[in-house]
N, C-alpha and C positions, 0 to 999 in steps of 0.2 A: 967365406960365408956361403952357406948352401942356399940356392934359390928353390923356392917352393912353387909348385904349379897347381892351380885349382882346376878341377875338372867338373864342369856343370852339365848335368844331364838335360837333354832336350828331346822332344818327341821325334825329331828328325835327325838326331845325331848328337855328337858331343862337341862342345866348344871349350877350347883351352884358354884360360885367362891367366895371364902372368901378372904378378904384383905390379901396380902402377899403371896398368893398361885400362882403357875404358871398357865398361861392360857394353855388350851389344844393346841397341835400343829395343824396347819392348815392341813386339809386333814385327820386327825386321825378319827378312827371309834368312833362314839358316840352312846349312847343308848344301850340297851341290845340286840336289834335284829341284829345289825351289818349289816344293809342293805346298808349303805353308803360305797361303794367300789370304788377304783381307776379305771379309764377307762383302757382298754387294751393298752399295750405299742404299739406305732406306730413307725415304722422305720423312722428315719430322713434321708433325702437325701442331700448329699453334692456332689460337683463336684470333690472332691479330689480322690475318688476311682471310677470314671466313667470308664466304659469299653471302649475299642477302638471302633470306629464307626462300623467297620466290625463285630466285635464280638457282639456288642449290637444289630445289625440287626439280627444276627443269633439267639440270645436269644429270640428276639421278635417273630421270625418265629416258634421257638420251643414251645413257650408259646401258640401261636395261635393253633398250631397243637394239643397240649395237651388238651386245652380247647375243641376243636372239638371232640377229641376222647372220652373225659369224659362227653361230653354234660354238661359242667360246665359253669356257668356264670362268668363274670369278677369280679362281686361284691363278689361272693362266694370265688373266689380265693384270692381276696384282704383281705377278713376277715380271711381266713385260714392262709395266709402268714403274717398277722398283718402289712399290709401296707395300705396306703390310696388308695381309688379307683382312685383319681385324679393322683397319682403317677403312678399307673399301666396304666391308659389311656394315659398319656403323653408319657410314655416309649414305649407303643405298637404303638402309632401313629408316633413315631420318633421325637417328639418335644423336647425330652430330652433323653440322653442315660441312659441305665440301669447302676446302680452302683453295686459294688461287694456285698454290704450288701443286697440290694434288690434281687439280683439274688440268693444269698444263701437262703434267706427266701422263695423265690418261689420254689427253688429246694426241700427244706424241705417239703413244702406244697404239691407239686406234686409227690414227691417221685422219682424223676428222675434227671439226670444231664442235665443242659441246656447249659453248656459250653463245647465246643469241646477242646480236649487236644491240646496244642500248638505243631506244628510240631517239631519233634526232629531234632536238628541241628547236622549233622554228622561231626565229626572232620575231617579236611582235611587230605588226605593221607600223610604219612611221608616218603614213599619210592616209587621209580618208579615201574610201573607195571612189572610183572614177564617177560613179553615179551621183555622188554628192559633192564633187568638185575637186577631188584629189588635192586637198589642202593639207598643210602641216599645222601643228599646234601653234608654232611661232607666228604663222601668217594670220591666224584668227583669234589670237589671245585677247585682242581688244574687245571681243564680243562676250567674253565670259563675265558672269555676274548675275545680280538679281535686278529685275525690272518691274516697275509698276506698269501693269498692262491695262489699257482702257479700250473699251468698245461700247457701242450702244447696247442697251439691255434688250433682249429678245422677249422678255416677259412683261415689261412695264414701259409703256410709251413715254418718251422724254427722259428716261433714267439712263444712267451710265453704269456699266458693269466694270468693277475694278478688282483685279487680282494680281498675283505674282507669277512671273515667268522666270525660272532659273535656267541659265545656260552654262554648261560646264563641259570640260573635256573628259571623254571616256577613254582611258588608256587601253583597255582591252580591245575595243573596236577601232581605235584611232580616229575618232570623229567627235564633233560637238553634238551634245544631246541637250534636250530641254525637257522641263516638266513644269506643270502649273501647280500653284498652291494658293492658299487663302481664298478659295472659291466657296461661295455659299452652297453651290451644287457640287460638293466634293466628288460624288461618284462620276461626274462628267469631266473631271480634270483630265487634261490631255498630256501626253508625253510623246517624244519622238526624236527625230534626227534633224540637225541643222545642215542644210545644203548651202554651199557658198561657191557657186560656179563663177568663172572669170568672164564668160562671154556676156551674160545678161547684166552683170553688175548689181544683182539683187541677192537678197538673202531669203531662204525658204525654210520655214518651220513645217516639217512634214510628219504627219501622224498616219500610220497605217495599222489597222487592226482588222484581221480576218478579211482583207480585201476592201475595207472601207477606208477612205482617205479624207483627211482634213488638212487644209493648207493655208498658211499665212505667207503672203509675198510682201517682203519689206524692202525699202530702199536702204542704201548705205547710211551708216550713222551720220548724224549732223555733228557740228562742232561740239555740241553738248552731249553727244553719245546717244541721242534719241533715235528711235527707229519708227518710221511711219509706213503704212501700207494698207493692204486689204486682206480680210479674212474670209475664206469660203469654208462653210461647215454645214452640219445638219442640226436642225433644232426640232424639239419635240412639238409635234402638231396635235391633232385631235386623236385621242386614244393612244395607240402605240405607233402612230404614223410619224415618220421623220421627214422634215421638209428642208430642202436645200435653202441656204441663206448666205448672203454676202454682206459685209459691213466694214467700215473703216476701222483700223486698229492702230494703236500707238503704244510703244514700249519706251518708258522713261527710266533711266538708271535710278534705282531706289535711293541712292545717296543724294540725288539732286531733285527728287520728287517734291512737289509742293506740299507743305504742311498747313492745315487749316489755322487761320489766325484765331487767337483766343480759345484754342482747343485745350481742354484739360489733359488730354492724352499726349499732345505734342508728338504725334506720330502719323505716319502715312495711313490714310483711311482706305479700307478695302470693303468689298461687298457691293450692294446695289445703292448707288448714289442718286438720290431723288432730287428734283429741282428744289432749290431753297436750302439745301444742306451747305455747311460751311465750306467744303472743298469743291462743291459742284461747279462753281464758276471757273476755277482754275483748271479743273479736269476737262471741262467742255472747251476751254480755249486751246488746250493741248490737242484734243481730238479733232477740233475743227481745222487744224493745220494740215491734216491729210488731204482735204479737198482744196483748201485755200492755197497751199504751196505746191499743188500738183503732184503729190506722191501717189495718188490713185485717182482714177476717173470713174464716175458713176453717171453714165449718160441719162439725160432726162431729169437728173436731180441736182446737177452742179449748176451754179450760177453762170450765166453767159459772160 
């Protein structure tokens, strides 16, 4: 039986293939010179690892600056980075974003970093500033809530001014804050920071507005959660004049605040409480505890 031999023509020579033998793999080197080599690897572009728009523009600006400093052509950079010139042109013109793979290849070719480090996100503070007592939320959680707030009325003799003070934790600044509500004079409602220092053993409601201060100094809560103390503020005098004033103040948890008997509303009363109103006697008994129990001293006015 006669054997037949196939002769296959190749650009770099001839390869003899006998029946039953394997064909040479496509792309393999042939001939003795080894001149047939694979083309250099080209980076493939996908949208999966595309940089954000802002970062991609920053990379493009950095590449242009690097080319200008080195007096280097875009084609030379594309060859050095092993990417296609069309990919580089489209990315620099903004028609497509830079990908992470392309950016890394360009960084290796230029020998510099093209990506700016992401801004470091600082962890939010976990305790209040030192000026307010350096307390944590867990240490002052018992103060959070809504309080019926009582003080003498500055506008009507013998009346009691009643409103709401809300105390809550502000996560952004890591401190207790307060705000007033249910005030008849709503434009004068106060808000500010709660200071709880360890040394004095008192609680401070501090309002600061354009250098003006208003301060309430309160004792530690009683067994019922009530806060008693003194308020220093400014009251409207004649014309536009503001007059310094001090008065006793009491904060009672709203859930345990007295409700007037035989009241149709069956709710805590706010506003200016005049003598003879249903809740006036209960409110006055609470407010009188400031002096009677020694939570604040008013020289010349306190009973001996």
